[in-house]
N, C-alpha and C positions, 0 to 999 in steps of 0.2 A: 304262708310265713312272706308278708308283706316285705319287701326288700327297701331299704331305703333309699332317696332319691339322694340324686348329684349334688343338687343344689346343698341339704341340707348334712350332706358329710361335710362339704364345707363350712356350712355354716356353722357346728360344733365347734371345732377347733380356735377359730375368731373370738367365738363368744367362751369359750374357755379358757384360751389367752387375755381377752380383756377383763373375766372376773381375776383370774391371779394375777391381773399390771395391776387393776383397781384394791387389792385383798393389801397390797402394800404399803402403808403407809409415806413411806419415800418416795413411791413413785406418783401421789400424786402431791406432796410438797412439792416436786419437782417442775410437775403439770404448770400450778399453782404460782409457782415466782417467777419460770418463763415467762406465761404471760405476763406477770404483775412486772417484772423486767423491760419485757420487750417493750409494755404502754408506756415506761415512765423513763425509758433511758432512749429507746431505738425512736420512737416517736415524735418527741420535741426534738430529737436531732435533724429530723423531716422538715420540721416547722423553719430553724432554723436555716436550711440549705436553702427552702422553698424563699426566707425573707434577703436572701441573696440577691435574685434575680427579680426582686418586683419593688414598684413603689410604694415607699410609705407618704398616707398623710402629713402636711408642715413642709419644710423645707424642699424634701426632695420634689413634692409636687410640683413646686411655685417653681424650681431653681432650673430641673427639667421640661415644663411642660407639659409635662403627661398625668393619669387619670391614674387615682391610690389604685393599686392592685396588678398595672400593669407588667407584663414580663420585660424585662431587659437584660441588657449586658454591663450598662453605663456604668454600674459600680464599682466592676475591673478595672472598666478605661480608667477611670477618676483617679481613681485610684494606686493604680501600676502605671498609669500612663499620663499621668497629668501634670508633666511639669513641675513644679516646685511645689504643688497641691500634695503632687504624688510623693514628692523629697520630705518634704516635713510629713507628710501625717502620717506616712510608711516605712520607706528606706532607712530616714533616719533613725526611727523608733524602734525598727529591726534590726538594723545596726549597734543600738544601743541596749538590746535586749540579749543581742549573744555576746556584745562585751562585757555586759555584769554579769551576766550567766557565763563566762567561762571565767574571768577572773575570779568570782565566786569560788567554782568549782576549785583552781588553783589550790587560793587561798588556805578555804575549808581542807583541803589534804594535807597541805604541809603543816600548818597549824597542829588539827586533829593526829596527822600522824606520827609529829616527831615529839607528841607529848605521847599520844600510845607505844609511841617507841623507848622512853624515858619511865615510863613505869612500869612497862613489861620485860624490858630489858638490860637496866640499868636499876645501879644501886642507888636511884636517886632519895632523896631524904622528901619525908613530909608526901609518901605518896595518896594515904588516903585523905589526906585533907586536898591534894590536888586534884586529884580522881572526882570527890564528891560538890569541890567546889564548879569546878568546871563544866561539868554538862547542865551547871544551875539553866544558865542560856540557854539554853534548847527546848525546856519547861514554859521559858516564857514566849509570847509572841512574836517574831522577829521585829515589827514596828516599834516595840519596844525600847531596842536597841539605837532604832533610826528617833526616836525620841532623844536618849540619853545624848546620840551626840549632837545632836541639834544644842541641847544644853549647856553641854562643855564647851563644845566650838564655836557658837555662834558670837557672831562678831555685829558691830555697827554698819558697817558698809553693805553686807550684806541680809534677807531677811527679816525690811522692814523695819530697821533701825533697832533690835532688841541687842541685846550685851548677853553672851554665854559666862558659864565661870570661868574658864581660860580670861579672857581676855577683861574679867570685873578683878579675878585674886590679882595674876598678873600681869594685868595690862598687853597681853601680846594675842594683838589682830593676825587670826589665819586669815590663809588667803581665801579668794573663793571658794579656787576648783577642791580645797581641802573641805570644807565646810559643807556643799550643794554639789551638787551633779552624778557623772560616772566614780569617781572616786570611794567619794561616801557609801556610794551603795555594793559597791563589790567588799570594800573593809567590813560594812554591817553585814551583809548576808552571808556574807563568808566566814564572819567570827560566829553568828548565829547558826550557824549547820559544820561548824569545826568540830564539837562534841557527836553529831553522827557518824562522822567521818573517824573520831576516836576512837567510838564505843565497836565501832564495827567492823574497823582495821587494829586495832585492839585484843578485839578480841579472838582474832587467827594470832598475832603474835602472840598471846599467851599460852595457846595448847600447837604452837607448830612444834616439828618434830625437831629436840636441841642437837643431835646428833648432826643433822645439816652443816647449823653453822662448825660447831665442833670439828667437824669435817675440815673445812676450809682451812681456822688454826691454825690444825696439823701441820696442814700443809701450806705455810708460814705466810698464809695472806693476813693482811692490813684488816683493822677493822671497816675502812669505808667501803677497801674490798667487798669484804663481808656483806655488806650494807648493799651497795649495786647490784655484787652479783646471784646473793642467794637470798639473803632477807626480799627485798624487791619484788622479785618476780614470782616468788613464793606468794605475796599477798598482792602480786597485779588485778586477779580479779575483784579482790575486797576495794580496790582503789576502784578500777575504771567503774566499776559498780555505783560506787560512793560520789564520785566523779558525775555520772550520769546522772544520781539523783537532785544532786546537789546544782548541776545546770537545767535541769528542768523547774527542779525549785525557782532557781536567781530569773529563769527564763518565764517564767509567770507570773514571779512575785508584783502585787499591785503596792501593799501596806507602802514599804521598803520605798517605792521609789516617787511615791505618793509626797512622801514626808520630806527628801532628801531631794528633790530634785524640783516639782512645780515655782519652786522660788524662785530659778534662773534656764523654767521654760527646759529643763530636760525629760523627753521623753523616752515609756519605753513601749512597747507594744500593751501588754495590757492599760496602763495610764490613757492612752492612743484610743484604745476601743473604747475604754470609760467617755472619755471626751467625746468622743465621733457621735455617740448613740445619746447622749443628753445634747452635743448640737444639734442633733435631728437628720445626722447621716448615719443612718440606723441601717443599711445597706451594708457601706464600705464597714459597720462595726462588727457588724455581722460578722462579714470574712477578716476579719480578724482574727475574730474570735475560732474559727474557723480554721484560720492557720495552724494557732497555738496550737488544736486539739492535735492535728497531723505533728506538729515537734515532738508531741509527747507520745502516741503510735511511733513516731521513726527512733525516738530515745529507748522506747523500751524494745524494741527492735532490736538496734545495735547492741542492746547490753549478753540479749540473747543468744543473738549472732555470736559473739567474742564466748559467752560463758560454756554453748556449745560446739568450740571450733576448735576448744584442747579436750582429749581424752579424760586426761585426770586429773584434776586440783587438790588431791590429798598434802595435806601440812599434819595429821594427825595418826602415827601409827603404834606399833605396839612393842616399840623397837627403841621410844621417845626419852634420854635421860634425864637427872637433873639439868634445870636450864642454867647457865654459867652468867651471870650479870657481870658486865661487862662495868667496869671499875670505874667513877668520876675522876678519882681521889680530889685535888684541890677542886676543881673545877665540882664539883658536888653542889656544895653549899652555893657558891654565886647564882649556879644552877636553878637550884631550888628556891632561892629568894627570887630571880628573873619571874621566873612562872608563877609563884604564890601570888606574888603584883601584876600578875598579867593574869592570874584566874579573879583575883578580886576586882579588876578594873574594869572585866564584863561582864563581873559575877555582883558584884555587892556596889559598886558605884551608883552605876542606874538605878538603883534603890532609892539610895540617898542622894542623890540629883532632886527625882520624882517628887522626894519628901520635900525637901528646900524648896522648888519651885513651887510648892504648892503652898507656901506662905509666906509667898515676898508680896507683896503691893504692887511694888513694882521691880519689872525685869531687871539683871544683872547689877543692883543692889543688894548685899546681902546683911549687911547690917541689924544689927539685931531691932534695934525704931525703926524699918521697914518688913519686919515682919509679922504674923497675924495670922490664926483660926480663920476666919472668917471664910476663907475657900474650903472649910471642910464645916463651922458647924455656923456662917451668921444668918441670924435672923431675916426675915424681909422685912422688918424696921433697917436693921440695917445695912441693909442692900440698895433699900431706898437710898437713904442716906449719902452712901458711898456709890451711887451711880452700877450696882451690881448686883446679878442675882442670889437669892438663897443659896447658903453652902450646899457640898452635895449628899453630905448626912442630911442635913433639914430639908433640904427639896421633894416637892413630890414626887415632880417629871423624875426626876434624877429615880426614885425608889421606883414607881412607873415603869421602866430601862429594863432596872437587875430582875424585877419581878419577869418584867415578858423573857427575859435572857436565860436566868433561869428556869422559865417552864419551859420556855422551847428544846431546853439540853437537858431536860429532864424525860420530855415528853419523847424526843428524839429518840436517848437512850436506851425509853425501856423499849421502841419501834424495834430501830435497829441492831440490838442487844437480840430479842427475842428472833427478828431474824437471821441473823446471823447464824444463833443456832439452827436455825432450823435446817438454813440452809450448809451448813456444814455439816449437820446429820444425815444429809437425805443425799449429797454429793458421796461422802464416804461410801453409805447403805448401795449406790449405784456405782462404785468406781470404777470406771474405764467406759461406761456407758455414753451415746453422744448428747444425749439429754442430758446427764450431769456432767459432760463437760461444757454442752450450751452455757444450761443455768452458772457455774465457776465464773467461767469466759464474761457475763454480761454481768454478775458481782462484781466483776473488779475491771470492768471498762469504765465506769466511772472517772478512777483513780487517776488514769490517762487524760483528764480534760482537765487545766488548768479552773482554778476558783473562780475568775471571772468570766471563762472561757463559759462554763459551767450554767453561771448565776443570768449569763446572755442566750443563754439558749431556754432558760425558764422563762428569762422576759421577752425574747420573740414569740413563747408561747400566747403568754398571762393577756399580751396586747394585740392580740391576735379576733377577729370576732368574735368568733364565738368561745372564746375564753376570759374576755375583758373584765368577769366577776369576779375575776381571778388577785387579782396584781391589787397588791398591797395589803392581800388577807393573811392573815397567820395562819391560816392554812396552806400557802404555796411554802411559808418561809420554815415549816415542819418538811411540807414533802421535799423541796430540792435539798433540804440537812440530809432529811432521810435517805434518800437516795446517793448524795457527793460522801457520805460517811459509811455506807456500808458493806464495800471491800475492806476495812479495817474490821469489820466485823465477821464478817465471812468469812475472809483470812484465817479472822482467832479461832472459828467456828468446825471449821475444817483441821486447822491444827489438832485443835482439839479431841477430835470424833476421831481422829487416826492412831490415834496413841489409845481407844479401847477398842481393845479384842471383839468381835460380834458374836463370842460364842458366852460371852455375860448377857447382853441381849437374848440370845435363841434357847437361853435356860430360864430364861421368865418368862419366854414366850413359849416353849415346853408345858411350863405352869401355869396359862389362864393367863399371864397377868397382862391389863388393856394395855395400849401402845404409850397414852398418858401418862399412865403412869408409870412404866417403864422409864422415861423421860423425867418426872419429876425424881422417881424415890431410887433409882440405877445412874444414870447419866449423868445424871447435871450434876449432885454429891459427888463421883467418881474426879469428874474436871472442874467443881465450883469455881476454880481460884482462875482457869483462862478462861471460862465463860465469863466469868461476872468481869472481867478486863474488857472484853466485848459490850456490856453494859457502859464501867465506867469513863473510856477512852472518851468514848462520845463525847460523852460528857466535855472536857477537857475541850474538846475542837468547839464544841460551838460555840464556848464564853469566849476565843480567845481568836475567834471568823470573824472578818472582817467585808475582806474581796467577795466572796461570796452573798452577801447583805445588800453591799451597796447601791443595789441595779434596784432589790425586791421588795425597801421598804419605802412606805408611803411617806412618812417625815424620817430628817436624822436623827431625833431624838425619841424615836422608836423603841431600840432597843440602847443596851449599855456600849457595845463595842460602837457602833455610828453614834452615840453621839458624843464620844471620845472626837472624831472628825469635824464635828459641830464646832466645837469647841475651839479647836487648832483654827478652824478655817473663817470663826467670828471673833475672834482675837482674845479668846479666855486663856491664854494658858496655863493660868494655875490651875484652872478649873481642869481642863486638857491632863496637867499632871496627876493632879487629885485623882479625877474617872482610872486614868493607866495603872496607880498605885492601886486602887481597889479591885481593877480587875487580875493581877498581879497577885495580890492577899485570897484573893476568891482561889483562884488556880492553884493553890500550894496548898490550900485545903483540901481541894476534890484530888491535886493527887496525892498528898500526907492521904486519905482516906482510903486510896483505890490502892496505896501501898499497903495500907494495915489489913484490910479487905482482901486484899487477891496474893500478898508477899510478895508483891513486885519491889524488884531496891534499882528501880534504875538511877533513883539518886546516887547511890550509893558506888556507880562506876563499873569497871575490873578493876581497881585499883583495893579495893577493900575487904 
């Protein structure tokens, strides 16, 4: 009998392992997504990094007297050591971004955390109403509150001479720093993310062990001491995580600084990044984009370091008793009325403001004689007579933008939802392997990038010599949106698949059920609600997104959200308010459908 050759002995186990690896669908999916995510996330990043060190055609070529494509460090020297240029284009915007992010984080926690305490730890009246209305601003884009702020407080001294509701009705002219600049940016971003703080902190307060506070009460500690020495330390992880998330969002915010800073030339890093790129200083714009990405990574690292520093953050035990609510006594109704007025101001008044601004001919005049429905249903004939374009409901260009935005949202949701489900399945089935960890990390990587910086990365790719055909195409918007919003769907997919025991699928495998039927007939029905949220949430994200598309659309009126900026920049504020109201209405309808299909109750908060 012939002995087997050594090479064949080595080759057979290798082939066996390869066949066993290929036989598992989860392995094939992981390899596929690892390749796709590496190409679509890492390679564009490399392209942007190379653009930081090269000369671009246009003003850079003429100013530095170098050839297009030459390698240089001049962008760094100009941006960091360029005297007044460096101060105006980098250091002051960086300082402004840090001030806005820090102020918004503190304000969001103070407002959201305080309301969370009143809802969960006191006998406050009208809890359901306050809780339900308070979270509503978080469902709206942040720039809607910025527009509302200008509609309310704009005065004749700033902002082109237009008059807001406060000056028109009460004759009070607000100071410039109150209307435009860093202060309103902090307030608007803080208000927008305060419901986020309310949900995170309130969830922990609601489930916290009541005996911890009861023990302090038995020891004769007063209420403020209990809050300071017991309650706050327990919820400190949620407070820090919330602050870091709001800080990151405020630091990377683009739309709010555009609306509230452009009139007084107050720039943040995202707005200065766009201004530099559009002015032809692309190398310096890419450097700012890279710095913004670094900030996102550092913030995530700080959050992970802090949560890993302590051994336990346990707040829910088996010994918790009934929560004893703090009695507000005579202060109950005053606090309740104050919170109702506050929540209605930030949730209901914006809608009323946009409705009024969309039907007045001359800004600042709210008399009935100055009201018209032209901006909604005006025809071409009446538009020609009044020197304005047709109303948004009868404007073909408007409906083309609506159609493109809705189509983009549906296509992105289909791709993102399916990819997120498959990534979740494959990562959970190969949990702990290096391949699984790599795919899960790369799918989450786009979340660390600010939307403006992420759009800048793909702008660098689309304007490169080999990929110029991509710029301005609908396919580029789909690609960028899919990669940017994939982290939400992938996390949803991972969380949903972690709840399904592998024995369920193994039983179907024993009976010879194919993999695709196991997914469609078993796994998907079990976690239908969670998986559907991975499909529907990207729709809302695309419908409200501006910063991601602002550098990539060929014309301002290409999409509904970028059309809003076009109207406001060209002086058609009434059309801008009408478009804003239309976008909010679409988002509300989508959110209602999402709740009905998935059973989610985000709009009910934690007080219901």
